[in-house]
C-alpha positions in Angstrom: -9.3 89.7 48.1 -6.7 87.2 46.4 -3.5 88.9 45.7 -2.7 86.4 42.8 -1.1 88.3 39.3 -3.7 88.6 36.5 -1.7 86.8 34.0 -1.3 83.9 36.3 -5.1 83.7 36.6 -5.8 83.9 32.8 -3.4 81.2 32.3 -5.0 79.2 34.4 -8.3 79.7 32.9 -6.6 79.1 29.4 -5.3 76.1 30.4 -8.4 74.8 32.2 -10.5 75.6 29.2 -8.1 73.9 27.0 -8.4 70.5 29.2 -12.1 70.6 29.2 -12.2 71.7 25.0 -10.0 68.8 24.6 -11.5 66.4 26.5 -15.0 67.3 24.8 -13.7 67.1 21.5 -11.9 63.8 22.0 -15.2 62.4 23.6 -17.2 63.5 20.8 -15.2 60.9 18.7 -14.9 57.1 18.7 -12.3 56.8 16.1 -9.2 55.7 17.9 -6.9 57.5 15.6 -8.5 60.7 15.7 -8.3 60.4 19.2 -4.6 59.7 19.9 -3.8 62.4 17.5 -5.5 65.2 18.7 -4.4 64.6 22.3 -1.0 64.0 21.0 -1.0 67.5 18.9 -2.8 69.1 22.1 0.2 67.7 24.0 2.9 69.2 21.7 1.4 72.4 21.1 0.9 73.2 24.8 3.8 72.2 26.0 6.1 73.3 23.0 7.4 69.9 21.8 8.6 68.9 18.5 8.3 65.2 19.2 5.4 62.7 20.7 4.3 59.4 20.3 1.3 57.7 21.5 1.7 53.9 22.6 -0.9 51.3 23.1 -0.4 48.3 25.3 -1.2 44.8 23.9 -1.7 42.7 26.6 -1.1 39.6 24.6 2.1 40.5 22.7 3.3 42.1 25.8 4.2 45.1 23.9 3.5 48.6 23.1 2.0 49.3 19.6 2.7 52.5 17.9 -0.8 54.0 16.5 0.5 58.1 16.5 4.1 59.5 16.3 5.2 62.7 15.2 8.4 64.2 14.8 10.7 61.1 15.4 12.3 59.0 12.8 13.3 56.3 15.5 9.8 55.1 15.6 7.4 54.0 12.9 3.6 54.1 12.8 2.1 50.8 12.9 5.3 49.3 14.8 5.7 48.0 18.2 8.3 48.2 21.3 9.1 46.0 24.3 9.4 48.3 27.0 11.5 47.7 30.6 11.0 49.4 34.0 7.6 51.6 33.2 6.4 53.2 36.0 2.5 53.0 35.4 1.6 54.6 38.7 3.5 58.2 38.2 5.0 60.5 35.4 8.3 59.4 33.7 11.1 62.2 33.0 14.5 62.2 31.9 16.4 59.2 33.6 13.2 57.1 34.4 12.1 57.6 31.0 12.4 53.8 29.6 15.7 53.5 28.0 14.1 52.6 24.8 12.3 55.7 24.3 15.1 57.9 25.7 17.0 56.4 22.9 14.4 58.1 20.3 15.0 61.3 22.0 11.8 61.0 24.7 12.3 63.2 27.7 8.3 63.0 29.1 6.2 60.0 29.5 2.7 60.1 30.8 1.1 56.4 31.5 -2.8 56.7 30.2 -5.2 54.0 32.5 -8.5 53.7 32.9 -9.7 51.8 36.1 -7.2 49.4 36.7 -6.7 48.6 32.8 -3.3 50.2 31.5 -4.0 51.6 28.0 -1.0 53.0 27.3 1.5 55.8 27.4 2.0 59.5 25.9 5.6 60.5 25.1 7.1 64.2 24.4 10.2 65.0 23.4 12.2 68.0 25.1 10.7 71.6 24.7 12.1 73.4 21.4 13.3 76.0 23.8 15.7 73.9 25.4 13.7 75.1 28.8 13.0 72.5 31.4 9.2 71.5 31.9 7.6 73.5 34.9 5.4 71.9 37.3 2.2 73.8 36.1 2.7 72.1 32.7 3.1 68.8 34.0 0.1 69.3 36.0 -1.5 70.8 33.0 -0.8 67.3 31.0 -1.5 65.0 33.6 -5.1 66.4 33.7 -5.1 66.5 30.3 -4.3 62.8 29.9 -6.6 61.7 32.9 -9.5 63.5 31.8 -8.7 62.1 28.3 -8.2 58.3 29.3 -12.1 57.6 29.0 -12.2 58.9 25.6 -9.4 56.6 24.6 -10.4 53.9 26.2 -14.1 54.4 24.8 -12.7 54.7 21.3 -10.1 51.6 22.0 -13.2 49.4 23.1 -14.9 50.2 19.6 -12.2 49.3 17.8 -11.7 46.0 20.0 -15.5 45.5 18.7 -14.7 46.0 15.6 -11.9 43.7 15.3 -14.4 41.3 17.2 -16.8 41.9 14.7 -14.6 41.5 11.7 -13.2 37.9 13.4 -16.9 37.0 13.7 -18.0 37.6 10.4 -14.6 35.8 9.6 -15.7 32.9 11.7 -19.0 32.9 10.0 -17.3 33.2 6.4 -15.3 30.3 7.5 -17.9 28.3 8.8 -20.2 28.8 5.8 -17.5 27.8 3.4 -16.3 24.7 5.4 -20.2 23.6 5.4 -20.3 24.0 1.8 -17.4 22.1 1.2 -18.4 19.7 3.5 -21.4 18.8 1.3 -18.8 19.0 -1.9 -16.5 16.7 -0.1 -19.3 13.9 1.3 -21.2 14.3 -2.7 -18.2 12.4 -3.9 -15.8 9.8 -3.8 -13.6 10.4 -6.7 -10.1 10.9 -5.5 -9.2 13.5 -8.4 -12.5 15.7 -7.6 -11.5 15.5 -4.2 -8.2 16.5 -4.6 -9.0 19.5 -6.9 -11.6 20.6 -4.3 -9.1 20.4 -1.6 -6.4 22.5 -4.1 -9.3 25.1 -4.9 -10.1 25.6 -1.3 -6.2 26.0 -0.4 -5.9 28.8 -3.1 -9.1 30.2 -3.0 -9.3 30.8 1.0 -5.8 30.9 1.8 -4.0 32.5 -1.3 -1.7 29.0 -1.3 -0.3 27.5 -4.2 2.4 25.1 -2.7 1.0 22.4 -0.5 1.2 18.8 0.1 -1.0 16.5 1.3 -0.4 13.2 2.9 -2.4 10.4 4.4 -1.0 7.8 6.7 -1.3 4.0 6.4 -3.1 3.7 3.0 -3.6 0.0 1.7 -2.6 1.6 -2.1 0.4 0.2 -4.3 1.3 3.7 -4.7 2.5 4.0 -1.1 6.2 5.1 -0.3 8.1 3.0 1.8 7.1 4.9 5.1 3.6 4.0 4.7 2.4 7.5 3.7 0.5 7.9 0.4 1.2 11.0 -1.5 -2.3 12.5 -2.6 -1.3 15.6 -3.8 1.9 17.6 -4.2 2.2 21.6 -5.6 5.5 23.1 -5.6 7.4 20.1 -5.2 7.6 16.9 -7.3 6.4 13.6 -5.5 9.9 12.2 -6.5 11.4 14.6 -4.3 9.6 13.2 -1.2 11.7 10.5 -0.8 11.2 8.0 2.4 13.6 10.1 4.3 11.5 13.1 4.0 8.0 11.0 4.4 9.4 9.4 7.5 10.7 12.7 9.1 7.0 14.0 8.0 5.5 11.1 9.8 7.3 12.0 13.4 5.7 15.5 13.3 3.0 15.6 16.2 2.1 18.8 16.4 2.1 22.1 14.3 5.2 23.3 12.9 6.4 26.7 11.6 9.6 26.0 8.9 12.1 28.4 10.1 15.7 28.2 10.5 15.2 26.8 14.2 12.1 24.7 14.0 12.5 22.5 10.6 12.4 19.2 11.7 15.4 17.0 10.6 14.9 15.3 7.1 12.4 17.8 6.0 15.1 20.6 5.1 14.0 20.4 1.3 10.6 21.6 2.3 12.0 25.1 3.4 14.0 24.8 0.4 11.0 24.5 -1.7 9.2 27.7 0.3 6.8 25.9 2.5 5.7 27.7 5.7 4.0 25.2 7.8 3.5 21.4 8.5 0.3 20.6 10.1 -0.8 17.2 11.5 -4.4 16.3 11.1 -5.5 14.0 13.7 -8.6 11.4 13.7 -9.0 9.9 17.4 -5.9 10.8 18.9 -3.5 9.9 16.0 -2.4 11.6 13.4 -4.1 10.1 10.0 -2.5 12.9 7.6 -0.2 16.1 7.1 -1.0 18.9 5.3 2.2 21.4 4.2 1.5 25.0 3.0 3.6 27.4 1.1 3.8 31.0 2.1 0.5 33.0 1.5 0.8 35.0 -1.9 0.2 38.2 0.3 3.3 37.7 2.2 1.4 37.8 5.5 1.5 35.2 8.2 -0.7 32.7 9.2 -3.3 33.7 11.6 -4.7 31.8 14.6 -8.0 31.7 12.9 -6.4 30.6 9.9 -4.5 27.7 11.4 -8.1 26.7 12.8 -9.7 26.6 9.1 -6.7 24.5 7.9 -7.3 22.3 10.8 -11.2 21.9 9.9 -10.3 21.8 6.1 -7.6 19.3 6.5 -10.1 16.9 8.5 -12.8 17.0 5.8 -10.1 16.0 3.3 -8.7 13.6 4.9 -12.0 11.8 6.1 -13.1 12.2 2.2 -10.0 10.9 1.0 -10.1 8.1 3.5 -13.5 7.4 2.7 -12.7 7.2 -1.2 -10.1 4.5 -0.4 -12.5 2.5 1.8 -14.7 2.3 -1.1 -12.2 1.2 -3.2 -11.1 -1.4 -1.0 -14.3 -2.6 -0.7 -15.2 -2.8 -4.3 -12.0 -4.7 -5.2 -13.1 -7.1 -2.0 -16.3 -7.6 -3.8 -14.5 -8.0 -6.9 -12.4 -10.8 -5.5 -15.6 -12.2 -3.3 -17.2 -12.6 -7.1 -14.1 -14.1 -8.7 -13.7 -16.4 -5.9 -17.1 -17.6 -6.1 -16.9 -18.1 -9.5 -13.6 -19.9 -8.9 -15.7 -22.1 -6.2 -18.5 -22.9 -8.8 -15.8 -23.9 -11.5 -13.8 -26.3 -8.8 -17.0 -27.6 -7.9 -17.8 -28.7 -11.3 -14.4 -30.3 -11.3 -15.4 -32.8 -8.9 -18.2 -34.8 -8.6 -21.8 -33.4 -7.2 -22.6 -37.1 -6.4 -20.7 -40.4 -6.4 -21.6 -42.8 -9.4 -24.1 -45.5 -8.3 -22.2 -49.1 -8.6 -23.4 -52.6 -8.1 -22.4 -54.5 -4.7 -20.8 -50.7 -2.9 -22.5 -47.8 -1.2 -20.4 -44.9 -1.7 -20.5 -41.1 0.6 -18.4 -38.4 0.4 -18.2 -35.2 1.6 -15.8 -32.0 0.7 -15.7 -28.5 2.8 -13.0 -26.1 1.7 -11.2 -23.9 4.7 -11.3 -20.9 2.2 -13.3 -19.9 -0.9 -11.6 -22.5 -3.1 -10.1 -25.5 -1.9 -6.5 -27.4 -2.6 -8.2 -31.0 -1.7 -9.5 -33.2 -4.7 -11.7 -36.0 -5.1 -13.4 -37.7 -7.9 -14.9 -41.3 -9.3 -14.6 -42.4 -13.1 -16.6 -45.1 -14.1 -14.1 -47.1 -16.4 -16.4 -49.8 -17.9 -19.4 -51.8 -16.3 -17.2 -54.0 -14.2 -14.6 -51.1 -12.8 -14.6 -47.6 -11.3 -12.1 -45.3 -10.5 -11.8 -43.7 -7.2 -9.1 -40.8 -6.6 -8.4 -38.2 -3.6 -5.7 -35.5 -2.9 -4.5 -33.0 -1.2 -2.5 -30.3 -2.8 0.6 -28.4 -0.6 -0.9 -25.0 0.7 -4.9 -23.4 0.8 -6.6 -21.3 -1.5 -6.2 -19.8 -4.9 -2.6 -21.6 -5.7 -3.5 -25.0 -4.3 -7.0 -24.8 -6.1 -5.0 -24.2 -9.7 -2.6 -26.9 -8.7 -5.8 -29.1 -7.8 -7.4 -28.3 -11.2 -4.0 -29.4 -13.2 -3.8 -32.5 -11.2 -7.6 -32.8 -12.3 -7.0 -32.6 -15.9 -4.1 -34.9 -16.0 -5.9 -37.9 -14.5 -9.1 -37.1 -16.8 -6.6 -37.2 -19.7 -4.8 -40.3 -18.7 -8.0 -42.6 -17.8 -9.0 -43.1 -21.5 -5.1 -44.6 -22.2 -6.2 -47.6 -20.2 -2.7 -47.3 -18.2 -2.1 -49.3 -15.2 -2.4 -47.4 -12.1 1.4 -47.7 -11.4 2.0 -46.2 -14.8 -0.9 -43.3 -14.8 0.8 -42.4 -11.3 4.3 -42.4 -13.1 2.8 -39.9 -15.9 1.0 -37.6 -13.3 4.4 -37.3 -11.4 6.4 -36.6 -14.6 3.7 -33.8 -15.4 3.1 -32.1 -11.7 7.0 -32.1 -11.3 7.6 -30.6 -14.7 5.0 -27.7 -14.1 5.4 -26.9 -10.8 7.7 -25.5 -8.4 10.1 -27.2 -6.1 7.7 -26.0 -3.0 4.7 -27.3 -5.0 3.7 -31.1 -4.6 0.5 -33.4 -4.2 0.0 -36.3 -1.9 -2.2 -39.0 -4.1 -4.2 -41.8 -3.7 -6.3 -43.6 -6.4 -7.9 -47.4 -6.9 -10.0 -49.6 -9.1 -12.9 -51.6 -7.3 -13.7 -54.7 -9.7 -17.0 -56.0 -8.9 -16.0 -59.0 -10.7 -13.6 -60.5 -8.1 -14.4 -57.4 -5.6 -10.6 -56.7 -5.4 -9.4 -53.2 -4.9 -6.2 -52.3 -6.7 -4.6 -49.0 -5.6 -1.4 -46.5 -5.6 -0.7 -44.7 -2.6 1.7 -41.3 -3.8 2.3 -40.2 0.3 -1.2 -39.7 0.7 -2.6 -40.7 4.3 -3.2 -44.3 4.0 -6.9 -44.8 3.8 -8.4 -46.9 6.5 -9.8 -50.3 5.9 -12.7 -51.5 8.4 -13.0 -55.2 8.1 -16.4 -56.5 9.2 -15.0 -58.1 12.0 -13.5 -54.4 13.0 -9.9 -55.2 12.2 -8.1 -52.5 10.4 -5.8 -52.3 7.8 -4.1 -49.3 6.2 -3.7 -49.1 2.4 0.1 -47.6 2.2 1.6 -49.6 -1.0 2.9 -47.0 -3.5 5.4 -44.4 -3.8 6.9 -40.7 -3.0 4.3 -38.2 -3.4 3.6 -36.4 -6.5 5.9 -33.0 -7.8 8.9 -34.3 -5.8 10.9 -36.0 -8.1 10.5 -37.3 -12.1 11.2 -40.5 -12.9 10.1 -42.4 -9.6 8.7 -45.7 -9.9 5.1 -46.2 -8.6 4.4 -50.0 -6.9 0.6 -51.0 -6.4 -1.4 -52.9 -3.7 -4.3 -55.0 -3.7 -7.0 -56.1 -1.3 -10.4 -57.6 -1.4 -13.1 -56.0 -0.3 -15.6 -58.5 1.4 -19.6 -57.8 2.5 -19.5 -55.3 5.1 -16.1 -53.8 4.7 -15.8 -50.0 5.2 -12.8 -48.4 3.4 -12.4 -44.6 4.2 -10.5 -42.5 2.1 -9.7 -38.7 3.4 -7.2 -35.8 3.1 -5.1 -34.7 6.2 -7.9 -32.0 7.2 -10.0 -34.8 8.7 -6.9 -36.1 11.1 -5.6 -32.4 11.6 -8.6 -30.8 12.7 -8.2 -28.6 15.5 -9.7 -28.4 18.7 -9.6 -24.7 20.5 -7.1 -25.6 22.8 -5.2 -26.5 19.5 -5.3 -30.6 19.7 -5.5 -32.3 16.6 -8.2 -34.7 15.9 -5.9 -37.6 14.8 -6.2 -41.1 13.6 -6.4 -42.5 17.1 -9.8 -40.9 17.2 -10.6 -41.9 13.9 -10.1 -45.8 13.7 -11.9 -46.5 16.5 -14.9 -44.2 15.7 -14.9 -46.0 12.7 -14.8 -49.6 13.5 -17.3 -48.8 16.2 -20.2 -47.5 13.3 -18.9 -49.9 10.4 -22.4 -51.5 10.3 -24.3 -48.2 9.6 -24.5 -47.3 6.0 -21.8 -45.4 4.2 -24.0 -41.8 4.3 -24.6 -42.9 8.0 -20.8 -43.3 8.7 -19.5 -40.1 7.0 -22.1 -38.0 8.8 -21.2 -39.5 12.1 -17.5 -39.0 11.4 -18.5 -35.4 10.4 -20.6 -34.8 13.5 -17.5 -36.0 15.5 -15.4 -33.5 13.9 -17.5 -30.8 14.6 -18.0 -31.6 18.4 -14.2 -31.9 18.8 -13.2 -28.9 17.0 -16.5 -26.7 18.5 -17.8 -26.5 15.4 -15.7 -23.9 14.2 -16.7 -21.5 11.4 -13.2 -21.5 9.5 -11.7 -24.9 9.3 -7.8 -25.1 10.2 -7.5 -27.0 6.7 -9.6 -28.3 4.0 -11.5 -31.2 4.4 -12.3 -34.5 2.2 -14.0 -37.9 2.9 -14.9 -40.5 0.7 -16.5 -43.7 2.4 -16.9 -46.8 0.3 -18.8 -49.8 2.1 -19.3 -53.4 0.3 -23.0 -55.1 0.4 
């Protein structure tokens, strides 16, 4: 027979039944708040304490959250604590309780674990009677916590599953939203529509009003000096985003939260205007855009999944807006190409499509622009039944400016021809007009001459042009150099003429420097030293054949370069 006192046996049975009943109650529920509240209430009732708290360990934050608290003013439900010197194996009492819990009146702490997982802590204040805890009470609480840990663990798992499901639902919603947005972004290249779409997405999904979206290295006239185009700015004026601010933003490579310590130098105005973060948008490893956001209207901080959503949204906006600029560039390019094509057609009409046929002389011509339009000019004007004028010129530069000056020269020549001026007078008048109507850095090398079939004479004036090469029937070579200064340098300059007789079999080649300065792939010029011997060797051929041979020699020398280094123009005359 046992000699244990009957009251002790009743207490043991009561305590064992309480443990069992509490365990069954807690195991019947998967509500974490219910489980922790009842566990805490049972512990406080059995140990006669008025203060208690349940703490759950968050391994990501390395801190303890407070889901349940009773009678402790220093702890707030929903708050968190970072504790030190926590004994996860044994009950902690009095001085062994972590100092942070001692400060709020907790005298007794029981670790809660399930398997190898740390779940949290149950903390209790002292007994309201002021008496110390008895061993029997400590054993009861240890058993209660141990048997209840499975229920706490299960309810915690349910909460984590609920949270995971909410996160999954949120992810699905974000993906659906991004899918819908991608369709809308891809359906238009209208920049204002894309900006509105971005604005509505930020307000609808993130509840954010203040935002800035910048795109780097856009070829647009409204770019800032730092190479950043301000696509949209809400909550701050565009003129407040100075070049210093945008240059500072260009240096941001990673996500930046704008607080007192992390605000990049030069971006203080964003902090002052209530912006919370700077998000660089990368494409192919390079930062192509920057998204700056203000605080959410809810006052909540940005969560990691929201940051991911913003990255995806920023990339959608960047690609679509970048494409809109590319479309604009393409349309502008096509417009310019069409304008250049029309300019080329007009220029071709200003020059003869073929040289006039004239008794006693064969002619051939070639004009190849290095760009759409050229600065070279040639012409042939029949003055009367016995005389014909040939002209060739080269305007400084290339492209549109040179072609406009060439058109001016052509008009000037066509106006002067009916006045029946001498070559010297005509050249002087042209020089005056060109000088008065062009800048100091624009000038023209010019050569013109008149062939008279009565006496086979060729009278000419050379205004600084490449001297035409006259190859006599016997192979000897003369250069036509008489004249004066090139056009457009100084008004009032006098010009002299020269005269040669073109005998049967003689060949006269007039050309611009695009012929002699044609470049090989190695950067060598073709030069007069190749042109003159070639002309002498093929002088017996027809004018057309001579021109073709020169052209073929140049193409071979330049390896048939698709883009010429300069405009190339040549006229070949051969007397018969």
